[in-house]
N, CA, C and O of each residue as an XYZ file, in Angstrom:
912
protein
N     -43.971     35.641     24.420
C     -43.805     34.743     23.366
C     -44.948     34.605     22.604
O     -44.738     34.783     21.404
N     -46.287     34.302     22.955
C     -47.609     34.076     22.345
C     -47.570     35.303     21.328
O     -47.700     35.156     20.113
N     -47.383     36.491     21.938
C     -47.305     37.812     20.741
C     -46.117     37.714     19.947
O     -46.399     37.660     18.750
N     -45.113     37.678     20.142
C     -44.123     37.376     18.927
C     -44.739     36.070     17.849
O     -45.057     35.990     16.662
N     -44.707     35.473     18.616
C     -45.384     34.258     17.471
C     -46.445     34.705     16.478
O     -46.162     34.742     15.280
N     -47.675     35.051     16.925
C     -48.525     35.789     16.251
C     -48.404     36.633     15.171
O     -48.940     36.517     14.069
N     -47.418     37.770     15.695
C     -46.626     38.957     15.154
C     -45.868     38.318     13.581
O     -45.957     38.968     12.539
N     -45.131     36.947     13.656
C     -44.522     36.374     12.968
C     -45.175     36.070     11.710
O     -44.725     36.234     10.576
N     -46.711     35.434     12.197
C     -47.311     34.633     11.566
C     -47.857     35.487     10.505
O     -48.024     35.201      9.319
N     -48.184     36.911     11.310
C     -48.989     38.396     10.415
C     -48.050     38.751      9.329
O     -48.300     39.153      8.193
N     -47.038     38.544      9.847
C     -45.747     38.874      8.788
C     -44.961     37.724      7.703
O     -44.189     38.008      6.788
N     -45.297     36.733      8.011
C     -44.701     36.088      7.264
C     -43.168     35.056      7.459
O     -42.665     35.035      8.582
N     -42.545     34.295      6.397
C     -41.807     33.871      6.959
C     -39.985     35.047      6.701
O     -38.867     34.934      7.202
N     -40.439     35.800      5.938
C     -39.837     37.100      5.863
C     -39.596     38.264      7.228
O     -38.671     38.945      7.669
N     -40.911     38.022      7.524
C     -40.964     38.963      8.601
C     -40.353     38.136     10.259
O     -39.853     38.580     11.293
N     -40.730     36.775      9.770
C     -40.014     35.936     10.725
C     -38.142     35.871     11.438
O     -37.574     35.960     12.526
N     -37.756     35.635      9.792
C     -36.229     36.245      9.720
C     -36.162     37.482     10.466
O     -35.395     37.517     11.428
N     -36.695     38.278     10.238
C     -36.394     39.859     10.701
C     -36.508     39.580     12.126
O     -35.607     39.890     12.906
N     -37.642     38.975     12.515
C     -37.628     39.577     14.014
C     -36.283     38.932     15.265
O     -35.900     39.081     16.425
N     -35.941     38.019     13.765
C     -34.786     36.956     14.649
C     -33.379     37.403     14.453
O     -32.408     36.895     15.013
N     -33.344     38.564     13.469
C     -32.565     39.276     13.184
C     -31.071     39.955     14.765
O     -31.585     40.394     15.794
N     -29.876     39.936     14.712
C     -29.530     40.228     16.021
C     -29.828     41.347     16.623
O     -29.357     41.586     17.735
N     -30.863     42.431     15.832
C     -31.050     43.920     16.232
C     -31.913     43.471     17.096
O     -32.091     44.358     17.930
N     -32.811     42.153     17.428
C     -33.803     41.977     18.109
C     -33.921     41.222     19.446
O     -34.873     40.848     20.131
N     -31.962     41.111     19.597
C     -31.849     40.654     20.986
C     -31.172     41.449     21.597
O     -30.569     42.319     20.968
N     -31.081     41.363     23.073
C     -30.861     42.672     23.838
C     -29.664     42.640     24.185
O     -29.236     41.763     24.935
N     -28.698     43.891     23.542
C     -27.116     44.281     24.138
C     -26.943     44.402     25.249
O     -26.048     43.915     25.940
N     -28.367     45.525     25.732
C     -27.913     46.730     26.704
C     -29.483     47.030     27.414
O     -30.422     47.056     26.618
N     -29.758     47.235     28.755
C     -30.237     47.748     29.264
C     -30.548     48.917     30.091
O     -30.359     48.832     31.304
N     -30.965     49.907     29.621
C     -30.812     51.740     30.054
C     -31.610     51.826     31.228
O     -32.417     50.904     31.112
N     -31.794     52.328     32.123
C     -32.706     52.765     33.524
C     -32.621     54.329     33.753
O     -31.518     54.778     34.066
N     -33.518     55.058     33.645
C     -33.628     56.088     33.553
C     -34.211     56.565     34.968
O     -34.867     55.672     35.504
N     -34.135     57.727     35.687
C     -34.936     58.634     36.715
C     -34.637     57.621     38.449
O     -35.075     58.015     39.530
N     -34.005     56.632     38.297
C     -33.753     56.346     39.611
C     -32.895     56.931     40.586
O     -31.836     57.073     39.974
N     -32.763     57.275     41.530
C     -32.136     57.753     42.558
C     -31.529     56.805     43.590
O     -30.326     56.621     43.775
N     -32.407     56.312     44.141
C     -31.929     55.751     45.454
C     -31.819     53.997     45.223
O     -30.977     53.328     45.822
N     -32.808     53.410     44.264
C     -32.846     52.127     43.777
C     -31.975     52.020     43.047
O     -31.914     52.991     42.293
N     -30.795     50.869     42.782
C     -30.131     50.297     41.726
C     -30.400     50.483     40.506
O     -31.526     50.797     40.117
N     -29.343     50.303     39.710
C     -29.511     50.105     38.515
C     -29.656     48.417     38.521
O     -30.361     47.703     37.809
N     -28.932     48.142     39.353
C     -28.658     46.613     39.163
C     -29.942     45.671     39.826
O     -30.316     44.548     39.486
N     -30.440     46.532     40.854
C     -31.423     46.090     41.888
C     -32.815     46.077     40.565
O     -33.434     45.020     40.453
N     -33.167     47.140     39.748
C     -34.259     47.192     38.730
C     -34.235     46.348     37.664
O     -35.279     45.809     37.297
N     -32.803     46.078     36.899
C     -32.558     45.164     35.812
C     -32.107     43.733     36.468
O     -31.459     42.975     35.746
N     -32.371     43.397     37.587
C     -32.356     42.100     37.964
C     -33.769     41.944     38.309
O     -34.144     40.808     38.017
N     -34.733     42.698     38.845
C     -35.912     42.080     38.711
C     -36.731     41.820     37.568
O     -37.713     41.077     37.579
N     -36.243     42.534     36.456
C     -36.873     42.628     35.017
C     -36.515     41.788     34.277
O     -36.958     41.759     33.128
N     -35.334     40.588     34.868
C     -34.896     39.605     34.031
C     -34.324     39.942     32.656
O     -33.657     39.070     32.099
N     -34.501     41.019     32.100
C     -34.024     41.319     30.825
C     -32.477     41.762     30.887
O     -31.918     42.790     31.268
N     -31.918     40.239     30.213
C     -30.535     40.232     30.135
C     -29.887     40.272     28.673
O     -30.833     40.101     27.904
N     -29.011     40.382     28.126
C     -28.416     40.074     27.107
C     -28.603     38.937     26.420
O     -28.441     37.865     27.002
N     -28.890     38.970     25.376
C     -29.507     37.973     24.466
C     -30.921     37.253     25.074
O     -31.428     36.170     24.783
N     -31.231     38.010     25.771
C     -33.024     37.967     25.601
C     -33.628     38.619     24.475
O     -33.161     39.579     23.863
N     -34.850     37.939     24.222
C     -35.598     38.427     22.702
C     -36.217     39.884     23.009
O     -37.156     39.859     23.805
N     -35.794     41.335     22.437
C     -36.340     42.237     22.447
C     -37.800     42.431     22.987
O     -38.102     43.154     23.936
N     -38.478     41.834     22.394
C     -40.071     41.739     22.641
C     -40.532     40.917     23.468
O     -41.644     40.390     23.459
N     -39.132     40.702     24.683
C     -39.532     39.643     25.973
C     -40.213     41.169     26.572
O     -41.432     41.071     26.720
N     -39.780     42.218     26.852
C     -39.989     43.652     27.546
C     -41.119     44.200     27.326
O     -41.228     45.359     27.725
N     -42.379     43.529     26.594
C     -43.678     43.823     26.375
C     -44.371     42.949     27.521
O     -45.540     43.256     27.753
N     -43.860     41.980     28.217
C     -44.305     41.343     28.791
C     -44.883     42.033     30.144
O     -43.963     42.274     30.925
N     -46.062     42.384     30.591
C     -46.696     43.092     31.704
C     -45.841     42.763     33.340
O     -45.812     43.622     34.221
N     -45.179     41.344     33.500
C     -44.999     40.719     34.176
C     -44.054     41.342     35.067
O     -44.173     41.408     36.291
N     -42.557     42.054     33.970
C     -41.636     42.564     34.243
C     -42.063     44.008     34.925
O     -41.331     44.446     35.814
N     -43.013     44.613     34.602
C     -43.187     45.571     35.096
C     -43.532     45.376     36.903
O     -43.075     45.962     37.885
N     -44.562     44.257     36.747
C     -44.932     44.359     38.325
C     -43.943     43.737     38.880
O     -44.049     43.826     40.104
N     -42.793     42.994     38.476
C     -42.302     42.692     39.260
C     -40.863     43.481     39.951
O     -40.131     43.191     40.897
N     -40.891     44.790     38.800
C     -39.809     45.701     39.366
C     -40.800     46.441     40.558
O     -40.528     46.694     41.731
N     -41.877     46.648     39.895
C     -42.440     47.277     41.453
C     -42.903     46.863     42.207
O     -43.843     47.447     42.745
N     -42.347     45.298     42.741
C     -42.327     44.789     44.126
C     -41.420     45.745     44.957
O     -41.711     46.002     46.126
N     -40.109     46.371     44.237
C     -39.491     47.123     45.396
C     -40.526     48.323     46.011
O     -41.483     48.645     45.307
N     -40.378     48.828     47.016
C     -41.754     49.685     47.803
C     -41.327     51.318     47.371
O     -42.138     52.243     47.327
N     -39.877     51.423     47.071
C     -39.807     52.746     46.317
C     -40.070     52.830     45.035
O     -39.097     53.440     44.591
N     -40.442     52.707     44.575
C     -40.621     52.705     42.971
C     -42.350     53.186     43.198
O     -42.959     52.588     44.085
N     -42.880     53.946     42.624
C     -43.960     54.355     42.141
C     -44.853     53.764     40.898
O     -45.966     53.241     40.846
N     -43.927     54.065     39.990
C     -44.346     54.125     38.356
C     -42.930     53.408     37.416
O     -41.759     53.781     37.488
N     -43.409     52.458     36.686
C     -42.503     51.682     35.668
C     -43.063     51.835     34.295
O     -44.245     51.677     33.987
N     -42.031     52.178     33.467
C     -42.351     52.123     31.999
C     -40.951     51.278     31.531
O     -39.844     51.509     32.016
N     -41.154     50.512     30.756
C     -40.352     48.868     30.147
C     -40.463     49.189     28.641
O     -41.501     48.700     28.197
N     -39.790     49.804     27.763
C     -39.682     49.922     26.455
C     -38.515     49.379     25.508
O     -37.334     49.618     25.760
N     -38.923     48.637     24.407
C     -37.935     48.160     23.432
C     -37.581     49.166     22.763
O     -38.343     50.071     22.420
N     -36.326     49.094     22.506
C     -35.541     50.270     21.828
C     -35.008     49.310     20.646
O     -34.242     48.437     21.053
N     -35.212     49.307     19.555
C     -34.624     48.652     18.425
C     -33.159     49.528     18.074
O     -33.103     50.747     18.239
N     -32.340     48.954     17.717
C     -31.892     48.101     17.661
C     -31.034     47.120     19.021
O     -29.870     47.394     19.312
N     -31.731     46.102     19.676
C     -31.003     45.523     21.149
C     -30.889     46.465     22.494
O     -29.927     46.361     23.255
N     -31.752     47.210     22.667
C     -31.812     48.073     23.840
C     -33.300     47.857     24.688
O     -34.421     47.527     24.300
N     -32.863     48.134     25.748
C     -34.550     48.245     26.527
C     -34.239     49.610     27.341
O     -33.088     49.563     27.775
N     -34.614     50.285     27.535
C     -34.874     51.222     28.342
C     -36.169     51.262     29.372
O     -37.334     51.337     28.984
N     -35.839     51.213     30.474
C     -36.663     51.372     31.929
C     -36.771     52.481     32.307
O     -35.740     53.154     32.312
N     -37.913     53.044     32.722
C     -37.459     54.473     33.036
C     -38.985     54.194     34.425
O     -40.107     53.705     34.288
N     -38.224     54.822     35.718
C     -39.149     54.848     36.716
C     -39.199     55.917     37.581
O     -38.458     56.892     37.458
N     -40.084     55.790     38.508
C     -40.187     57.700     38.619
C     -40.212     56.758     40.455
O     -40.885     55.727     40.453
N     -39.553     57.119     41.769
C     -39.527     56.948     42.967
C     -40.293     57.417     43.789
O     -40.945     58.424     43.515
N     -40.410     56.676     45.219
C     -41.147     58.012     46.099
C     -40.586     58.423     46.842
O     -39.443     58.019     47.056
N     -41.199     59.485     47.614
C     -40.488     60.377     47.912
C     -40.405     60.134     49.450
O     -41.498     59.672     49.777
N     -39.679     60.230     50.420
C     -40.113     60.130     52.249
C     -40.836     61.442     52.524
O     -40.427     62.554     52.189
N     -41.886     61.189     53.133
C     -42.694     62.420     53.779
C     -42.570     62.606     55.241
O     -42.501     63.742     55.710
N     -42.538     61.531     55.999
C     -42.506     60.988     57.461
C     -41.916     60.072     57.890
O     -41.347     59.288     57.130
N     -41.900     59.961     58.942
C     -41.845     58.623     59.784
C     -42.597     58.324     60.564
O     -42.706     58.858     61.668
N     -43.434     57.177     60.031
C     -44.740     56.549     60.859
C     -44.223     55.808     61.924
O     -43.239     55.137     61.615
N     -44.614     55.721     63.160
C     -44.383     54.527     64.079
C     -46.062     53.609     63.595
O     -47.207     53.924     63.270
N     -45.125     52.168     63.853
C     -45.704     51.140     63.974
C     -45.177     50.411     64.832
O     -44.123     50.596     65.441
N     -46.216     49.196     64.925
C     -46.120     48.214     66.092
C     -44.590     47.370     65.966
O     -44.013     46.771     66.874
N     -44.030     47.581     64.153
C     -42.905     46.966     64.160
C     -41.583     47.852     64.077
O     -40.461     47.426     63.804
N     -41.896     49.026     64.334
C     -40.664     50.207     64.926
C     -41.218     51.209     63.663
O     -42.252     51.100     63.005
N     -40.279     52.089     63.589
C     -40.264     52.942     62.436
C     -40.037     52.930     60.946
O     -39.025     52.498     60.395
N     -41.182     53.498     60.305
C     -40.936     53.139     58.895
C     -41.366     54.591     58.065
O     -42.449     55.169     58.162
N     -40.285     54.968     57.291
C     -40.837     56.127     56.434
C     -41.924     56.024     55.490
O     -42.672     55.081     55.232
N     -41.864     57.000     55.107
C     -43.550     57.060     53.946
C     -43.658     57.819     53.313
O     -43.151     58.905     53.595
N     -44.371     57.637     52.138
C     -43.811     59.362     51.265
C     -45.664     59.840     51.433
O     -46.160     59.375     52.460
N     -46.349     60.426     50.814
C     -47.072     61.297     50.819
C     -48.683     60.366     50.491
O     -49.805     60.687     50.883
N     -48.243     59.028     49.560
C     -49.328     58.226     49.603
C     -49.162     57.482     50.335
O     -49.296     56.356     49.856
N     -48.834     57.497     51.690
C     -49.155     56.800     53.244
C     -48.457     55.219     52.437
O     -49.209     54.329     52.832
N     -47.559     54.698     51.677
C     -46.991     53.557     51.699
C     -45.331     53.629     52.524
O     -44.525     54.552     52.637
N     -45.316     52.306     52.962
C     -44.225     52.309     53.950
C     -42.953     52.505     52.795
O     -43.336     52.714     51.645
N     -41.946     52.467     52.956
C     -40.773     52.694     52.272
C     -39.415     51.749     52.716
O     -39.009     50.721     52.173
N     -38.906     52.419     53.811
C     -37.878     51.612     54.259
C     -38.157     51.874     56.157
O     -38.889     52.656     56.764
N     -37.094     50.708     56.668
C     -37.586     51.225     58.133
C     -36.325     51.456     58.740
O     -35.247     51.014     58.344
N     -36.500     52.069     59.580
C     -35.515     52.792     60.586
C     -35.385     52.508     61.972
O     -36.316     52.287     62.747
N     -34.241     52.526     62.221
C     -34.190     52.006     63.678
C     -34.656     52.842     65.225
O     -35.166     52.524     66.299
N     -34.021     54.320     64.434
C     -35.152     55.243     65.345
C     -35.367     56.819     64.288
O     -34.716     56.942     63.251
N     -36.295     57.838     64.734
C     -35.914     58.760     63.774
C     -34.829     59.334     63.847
O     -34.169     59.318     64.886
N     -34.385     60.037     62.598
C     -33.250     60.574     62.509
C     -33.851     62.257     62.832
O     -32.983     63.050     62.468
N     -34.856     62.842     63.302
C     -34.940     64.256     63.120
C     -35.354     64.888     61.916
O     -36.151     65.820     61.805
N     -34.711     64.266     60.999
C     -34.743     64.949     59.705
C     -36.333     65.332     59.243
O     -36.737     66.474     59.027
N     -37.249     63.899     59.132
C     -38.204     63.850     59.013
C     -39.487     63.627     60.187
O     -39.183     62.987     61.194
N     -40.938     64.159     60.057
C     -41.726     64.471     60.995
C     -42.083     63.240     61.453
O     -42.001     62.300     60.661
N     -42.544     63.005     62.808
C     -42.807     61.673     63.164
C     -44.248     61.635     63.326
O     -44.740     62.499     64.053
N     -45.085     60.699     62.720
C     -46.222     60.804     63.073
C     -46.990     59.494     63.879
O     -46.931     58.387     63.343
N     -47.647     59.644     65.070
C     -48.486     58.498     65.843
C     -49.528     58.138     65.845
O     -50.319     58.756     65.132
N     -49.936     57.185     66.498
C     -51.544     57.037     66.955
C     -52.045     56.435     65.631
O     -53.249     56.489     65.385
N     -51.088     55.797     64.662
C     -51.550     54.981     63.340
C     -52.342     54.110     63.416
O     -51.837     53.591     62.421
N     -53.282     53.305     63.708
C     -53.539     51.868     63.786
C     -53.302     50.818     62.840
O     -53.717     50.839     61.681
N     -52.554     49.802     63.411
C     -51.904     48.640     62.454
C     -52.923     48.349     61.157
O     -54.102     48.026     61.298
N     -52.250     48.525     59.864
C     -52.696     48.405     58.940
C     -52.754     49.669     58.374
O     -52.661     49.712     57.148
N     -52.894     50.779     59.024
C     -53.476     52.170     58.315
C     -52.866     52.679     57.099
O     -53.478     53.529     56.452
N     -51.521     52.180     56.641
C     -50.348     52.646     55.944
C     -51.179     51.977     54.601
O     -52.258     51.397     54.720
N     -50.451     52.176     53.279
C     -51.471     52.397     52.109
C     -50.208     50.833     51.367
O     -49.008     50.568     51.432
N     -51.356     50.264     50.785
C     -50.155     48.909     49.668
C     -50.856     49.052     48.271
O     -51.747     49.870     48.043
N     -50.487     48.407     47.615
C     -51.090     48.902     46.519
C     -52.297     48.574     45.982
O     -52.886     49.014     44.995
N     -52.652     47.512     46.989
C     -54.397     47.643     46.448
C     -55.291     47.895     48.326
O     -56.408     47.659     48.787
N     -54.380     48.306     48.700
C     -55.534     49.478     49.974
C     -54.785     50.924     49.983
O     -53.610     51.284     49.912
N     -56.184     51.647     50.119
C     -55.627     52.770     50.360
C     -55.068     53.506     51.987
O     -55.445     52.895     52.987
N     -54.433     54.435     52.140
C     -54.498     54.719     53.558
C     -55.255     54.723     54.501
O     -56.344     54.703     53.928
N     -55.503     54.737     55.794
C     -56.377     55.362     56.438
C     -56.668     56.904     56.778
O     -55.870     57.836     56.877
N     -58.250     56.873     56.947
C     -58.572     58.339     57.199
C     -57.274     59.097     57.946
O     -56.425     59.909     57.577
N     -57.533     58.503     59.000
C     -56.090     59.331     59.874
C     -54.795     59.344     59.513
O     -54.021     60.161     60.010
N     -54.295     58.184     58.347
C     -53.063     58.396     58.288
C     -53.406     59.484     57.188
O     -52.623     60.386     57.487
N     -54.181     59.952     56.000
C     -54.290     60.779     55.401
C     -54.365     62.146     55.917
O     -53.594     63.042     55.575
N     -55.252     62.260     56.689
C     -54.919     63.607     57.713
C     -54.048     64.060     58.404
O     -54.081     65.221     58.811
N     -52.687     62.867     58.784
C     -51.620     63.393     59.684
C     -50.835     63.856     58.310
O     -50.032     64.772     58.492
N     -50.947     63.366     56.982
C     -49.907     63.606     56.094
C     -49.955     64.941     55.140
O     -49.202     65.504     54.346
N     -51.657     65.176     55.832
C     -52.065     66.605     55.003
C     -51.233     67.574     56.050
O     -50.269     68.125     55.518
N     -51.376     67.789     57.039
C     -50.785     68.019     58.629
C     -49.355     68.548     57.944
O     -49.132     69.717     57.630
N     -48.532     67.536     57.799
C     -47.282     67.222     57.784
C     -47.234     68.140     56.692
O     -46.867     69.258     57.055
N     -47.492     68.034     55.439
C     -47.535     68.722     53.824
C     -47.903     70.262     54.251
O     -47.158     71.120     53.779
N     -48.708     70.592     54.885
C     -49.247     72.036     55.217
C     -48.206     72.804     56.280
O     -48.153     74.032     56.354
N     -47.214     71.715     57.264
C     -46.348     72.495     57.994
C     -45.209     72.472     56.950
O     -44.223     72.855     57.580
N     -44.922     72.275     55.963
C     -44.237     72.762     55.023
C     -44.143     74.242     54.527
O     -43.109     74.865     54.290
N     -45.694     74.764     54.398
C     -45.819     75.745     54.250
C     -46.035     76.984     55.244
O     -46.098     78.208     55.130
N     -46.101     76.236     56.063
C     -46.571     77.148     57.740
C     -45.336     76.429     58.775
O     -45.628     75.726     59.742
N     -43.980     76.743     58.383
C     -43.313     76.323     59.272
C     -43.262     77.097     60.848
O     -43.178     78.318     60.975
N     -43.316     76.348     61.735
C     -43.053     77.020     63.029
C     -41.930     76.952     63.633
O     -41.002     76.173     63.416
N     -42.058     78.208     64.803
C     -40.997     77.835     65.566
C     -40.941     78.305     67.107
O     -40.687     79.442     67.505
N     -41.187     77.355     67.752
C     -39.895     76.257     67.297
C     -40.829     75.048     66.770
O     -41.966     74.708     67.097
N     -40.073     74.621     65.994
C     -40.165     73.396     64.495
C     -41.614     72.412     65.102
O     -41.799     72.282     66.312
N     -42.363     71.906     64.269
C     -42.923     70.817     64.974
C     -42.316     69.340     64.646
O     -41.833     69.113     63.537
N     -42.366     68.360     65.656
C     -41.591     67.280     65.389
C     -42.402     66.135     65.874
O     -41.793     65.172     66.342
N     -43.862     66.115     65.816
C     -44.381     65.115     65.659
C     -46.020     65.440     65.857
O     -46.559     66.146     66.708
N     -46.594     64.690     64.794
C     -48.145     64.985     64.312
C     -48.515     63.523     64.915
O     -48.082     62.428     64.555
N     -49.583     63.879     66.091
C     -50.165     62.294     66.618
C     -51.570     62.166     66.232
O     -52.164     63.223     66.439
N     -52.153     61.442     65.849
C     -53.706     61.194     66.179
C     -54.290     60.385     67.043
O     -53.951     59.206     67.141
N     -55.249     60.935     67.780
C     -55.986     60.465     68.775
C     -57.472     60.896     68.104
O     -57.850     61.867     67.448
N     -58.188     59.537     68.662
C     -59.348     59.498     67.810
C     -59.927     60.699     67.417
O     -60.686     61.489     67.979
N     -59.240     60.648     65.998
C     -59.959     61.481     65.427
C     -59.205     63.332     65.548
O     -59.305     64.314     64.812
N     -58.802     63.187     66.281
C     -57.875     64.506     66.200
C     -56.616     64.439     66.523
O     -56.042     63.565     67.173
N     -55.971     65.926     65.780
C     -55.059     66.321     65.627
C     -53.964     66.821     66.890
O     -54.616     67.338     67.798
N     -52.595     66.803     67.157
C     -51.841     67.144     68.587
C     -50.871     67.275     67.346
O     -50.908     66.713     66.252
N     -49.781     68.422     67.996
C     -48.538     68.833     67.378
C     -47.900     68.897     68.570
O     -48.356     69.519     69.529
N     -46.720     68.208     68.584
C     -45.458     68.074     69.718
C     -44.263     68.713     69.046
O     -43.468     68.060     68.370
N     -44.175     69.899     69.238
C     -42.829     71.018     69.003
C     -41.674     71.084     69.687
O     -41.840     70.689     70.841
N     -40.455     71.456     69.429
C     -39.474     70.998     69.770
C     -39.489     72.113     71.138
O     -40.074     73.194     71.065
N     -38.699     71.623     72.459
C     -38.973     71.962     73.439
C     -40.031     71.379     74.446
O     -39.875     71.524     75.658
N     -41.188     70.668     73.876
C     -41.980     70.225     74.623
C     -43.468     70.597     74.654
O     -44.365     69.877     75.093
N     -43.598     71.764     74.152
C     -44.942     72.148     73.783
C     -46.020     71.435     72.964
O     -45.701     71.124     71.817
N     -47.216     71.140     73.377
C     -48.038     70.029     72.889
C     -49.345     71.173     72.545
O     -49.787     72.041     73.298
N     -49.721     70.870     71.306
C     -50.778     71.536     70.845
C     -51.685     70.957     70.084
O     -51.494     70.202     69.131
N     -53.200     71.531     70.770
C     -54.407     70.583     70.145
C     -54.841     71.097     69.617
O     -55.318     72.120     70.106
N     -55.058     70.787     68.024
C     -55.518     71.177     66.638
C     -57.294     70.678     66.473
O     -58.114     71.031     65.625
N     -57.408     69.975     67.351
C     -59.102     69.195     66.785
C     -58.704     68.207     65.510
O     -57.838     67.418     65.133
N     -59.769     68.724     65.179
C     -59.822     67.956     63.802
C     -60.290     69.114     62.844
O     -61.402     69.563     62.569
N     -59.364     69.340     62.554
C     -59.034     71.090     61.525
C     -59.794     71.062     60.368
O     -60.415     72.019     59.906
N     -59.707     69.531     59.743
C     -60.408     69.660     58.039
C     -60.011     71.129     57.187
O     -58.890     71.588     56.973
N     -61.015     71.539     56.891
C     -60.392     72.327     55.764
C     -59.725     74.231     56.146
O     -59.575     75.226     55.437
N     -59.500     73.933     57.587
C     -59.690     74.935     58.305
C     -58.060     74.892     58.975
O     -57.762     75.737     59.819
N     -57.312     74.122     58.649
C     -55.929     73.357     58.717
C     -54.733     74.758     58.454
O     -53.920     75.185     59.273
N     -54.960     75.200     57.162
C     -54.191     76.437     56.694
C     -54.194     77.197     58.035
O     -53.267     77.274     58.842
N     -55.340     77.706     58.106
C     -56.174     79.106     59.321
C     -55.442     78.485     60.675
O     -54.662     79.284     61.193
N     -55.535     77.425     61.222
C     -55.066     77.043     62.759
C     -53.435     77.362     62.670
O     -52.909     78.028     63.561
N     -52.739     76.904     61.659
C     -51.610     76.921     61.747
C     -50.769     78.395     61.338
O     -49.693     78.857     61.716
N     -51.703     78.827     60.485
C     -51.386     80.559     60.701
C     -51.602     81.101     61.930
O     -50.997     82.082     62.363
N     -52.562     80.410     62.584
C     -52.837     81.203     64.107
C     -52.125     80.838     64.848
O     -51.608     81.735     65.514
N     -51.673     79.364     65.178
C     -50.356     78.997     66.024
C     -49.048     79.661     65.449
O     -48.150     79.812     66.277
N     -48.808     80.065     64.215
C     -47.419     80.336     64.300
C     -47.699     82.083     65.299
O     -47.061     82.245     66.339
N     -48.476     82.972     64.904
C     -48.970     84.139     65.282
C     -48.834     83.887     66.782
O     -47.902     84.526     67.271
N     -49.587     83.047     67.733
C     -49.759     82.220     68.994
C     -47.993     82.762     69.414
O     -47.769     83.612     70.276
N     -46.990     82.122     68.672
C     -45.675     81.660     69.040
C     -44.768     82.691     68.762
O     -43.843     83.055     69.487
N     -45.083     83.134     67.681
C     -44.647     84.728     67.607
C     -44.768     85.990     68.511
O     -43.904     86.867     68.522
N     -45.769     86.018     69.182
C     -46.082     86.677     70.508
C     -45.649     86.183     71.781
O     -45.432     86.935     72.732
N     -45.522     84.970     71.824
C     -45.064     85.059     73.200
C     -43.373     85.283     73.343
O     -42.811     85.385     74.433
N     -42.882     85.322     72.408
C     -41.479     85.878     73.017
C     -41.058     85.771     73.989
O     -42.132     85.525     74.536
N     -40.222     85.727     74.939
C     -39.422     85.088     75.735
C     -40.220     84.103     77.147
O     -39.689     83.548     78.109
N     -41.661     84.206     76.739
C     -42.595     83.409     77.803
C     -43.071     82.361     77.287
O     -44.057     81.826     77.794
N     -42.503     81.889     76.242
C     -42.759     80.685     75.553
C     -42.039     79.265     76.254
O     -42.459     78.110     76.190
N     -40.865     79.762     76.908
C     -40.175     78.784     77.689
C     -41.107     78.091     78.872
O     -40.915     76.961     79.320
N     -42.250     79.080     79.321
C     -43.275     78.685     80.225
C     -44.823     77.989     79.855
O     -45.843     77.952     80.544
N     -44.612     77.583     78.795
C     -45.785     76.967     78.178
C     -45.638     75.619     78.095
O     -44.633     74.950     77.855
N     -46.902     75.258     78.353
C     -46.827     73.235     77.933
C     -47.836     73.243     77.130
O     -47.536     72.572     76.143
N     -49.000     73.710     77.042
C     -50.107     73.869     76.054
C     -50.514     74.602     75.132
O     -50.383     75.787     75.441
N     -51.015     74.427     73.992
C     -51.771     75.865     73.042
C     -52.770     74.932     72.289
O     -52.497     73.993     71.541
N     -54.105     75.454     72.697
C     -55.104     74.617     72.425
C     -55.787     75.404     71.696
O     -56.266     76.395     72.247
N     -56.010     75.202     70.341
C     -56.723     75.937     68.948
C     -58.005     75.158     68.822
O     -58.619     75.390     67.781
N     -58.712     74.024     69.891
C     -59.810     73.684     69.608
C     -61.267     74.575     69.702
O     -62.437     74.216     69.577
N     -60.758     75.665     69.931
C     -61.976     77.020     70.311
C     -61.595     78.357     69.657
O     -60.457     78.560     69.236
N     -62.672     79.339     69.580
C     -62.795     80.332     68.931
C     -61.311     81.112     69.403
O     -60.625     81.671     68.546
N     -61.057     81.095     70.304
C     -59.954     81.739     70.955
C     -58.447     80.755     71.464
O     -58.459     79.769     72.200
N     -57.415     81.302     70.903
C     -56.544     80.153     71.866
C     -56.450     80.200     73.172
O     -56.270     81.207     73.857
N     -56.614     78.711     73.651
C     -56.252     78.688     75.035
C     -54.812     78.610     75.435
O     -54.227     77.793     74.724
N     -53.958     79.230     76.414
C     -52.597     78.793     76.546
C     -52.628     78.304     77.937
O     -53.255     78.991     78.743
N     -52.074     77.266     78.331
C     -51.341     77.010     79.662
C     -49.753     76.562     80.026
O     -49.406     76.417     81.198
């Protein structure tokens, strides 16, 4: 409202009348970029309804209110004369399922909690071993351990394994993978060598052939793989 009054004073009486013409009152709100979050949820959080002045859309508090939905990463609210407001959003994409003391939560690549799950569905890899509070919020970055785990999840999309990995576990700064069939893979702290380690693992798995059912552990923490 203060912005509106200042603008009106600058424009004079004629400008004030123009700013209160029918075209400066909201008739419709358009939402772009949403897939998971409903239009009703976004518009409801904005408070922008027919009859509200168009310049109310310039209030930064509207963006903050819409961003309270955890699925939304970025929001832009733009008044579009006459009588329209366009809200453009970018949604977060689930990257993995994080085991927390409160249960399982989908997280995106930035480590933000998105939605709780009763149990992992198997569509996303599970991350375990992250201490409470290790996930990201808008005022706090994710823990080093969660960043490392998400890097492994991302890398496994480039180096898919057979049998596939189902879980990334972090323990005392080291990474373990649990593959379908129960094989445990010890990666240690791969760091920049993560891609190379996964490439070696893929070759080891391919070379085992029919013997793979007898393997319980593959240890890649040494110069040569140790298979038990």
